[in-house]
N, C-alpha and C positions, 0 to 999 in steps of 0.2 A: 504494500499499500504505500508507505511513506518511509524514507530513511530517518534514522536517529539523528536529530539536529543537536541535541544537548543532553549531557548527563550531568547531574549536579547532586550534592549530598548536603545534608543539614544535620548538624549535631544538635540534639535537644536535651538539655540537663533533666535528670542526672545521668542517663545512661543510653540514651537512644540514638540511633543514626538512621536517617530516612534518605532514600535515593528517589530522585525525581528524574524521569526520562521524558523529554519532549521531542516530538517528531517534526519534520519539516512542514507539516500542516498546522502546527500548534497544538495538537493533541498531547495530553499529559497522562502519565502513569506513575503511581507511587509504589515503593517497596521499602522494606526494612532490612538493615544489614547490621543488626546490633549484636555485639559480643562483648559482654562485660569485661572491662578492663583492657580492651584491645582496639578502642576507637581509632586511635591514630594510625595503627597498622592497617585497619580496614580502609581508611581514607586514602592511604598510600596506594593500596591495591586498586581502589576505585579511580584514582588519579590516572594510573597505568591504563586502565581499561577505558577511560574517557577517550583518550587518543586513539585507542585501537578500534573502538566500536562507533565512534561518531561517523555517520555515513552508512552504516550497516543497516540493512532493511529490518525495520522494527518488527514486522511480522514474522520473520524467520528466526523465532525465538529458540527452537531446539538447535538449529545451526549455530546460533551465537553461543549457546551453552556449551555445545561440543567443541567449538573452536577455542573457547576460554579454557575449558578443561583439558583438552588433549595437547594444546600448544604451550602449556605452562610448564616450567621447570619443575616446580613443587606442586604435584597433583595432590588435591585434597587438603586436610588441615583446616583447623577452625577458622582462621583468619581468611584465607583464600575462599573457602566455602561459604563464609557469611557474606563477603562481598559479592560473590557470584550469585547467592540467593537473593540479595537485594536487587541486583540487575534483573534477575529472572522474575521476581515478583512484580517489579515495575513495568517490566514489558508485557506480562499477562494482564495487569491491570489496565495498561494502555490499550491492549487489544480488546479487552471486554468493554471498556468505556466507548471505543469506536463502534463496536457491535451493538451497544446499548443493552448490555446483559450485565447482571450482577457479577 
């Protein structure tokens, strides 16, 4: 449908980290990438993915997930998987909003 235009994250005290993905048409999806005590590490991972996935087709969620997981040096782990989960949730939320479903 539309490529990812922007990936942002927002730290909300005391311990939450929310991910916002905006596509090129202005549609928005939200996800959560919280991992107690590791917020800055997750932010660093999200910074790396912002450059990598801006321009990626927002509807191609499974391919983005596979690309992120399979091309990472360290597969798995709580920090990496929390960042990936935040992106994944935001993309599914974006898709649901575009389709008008919960």
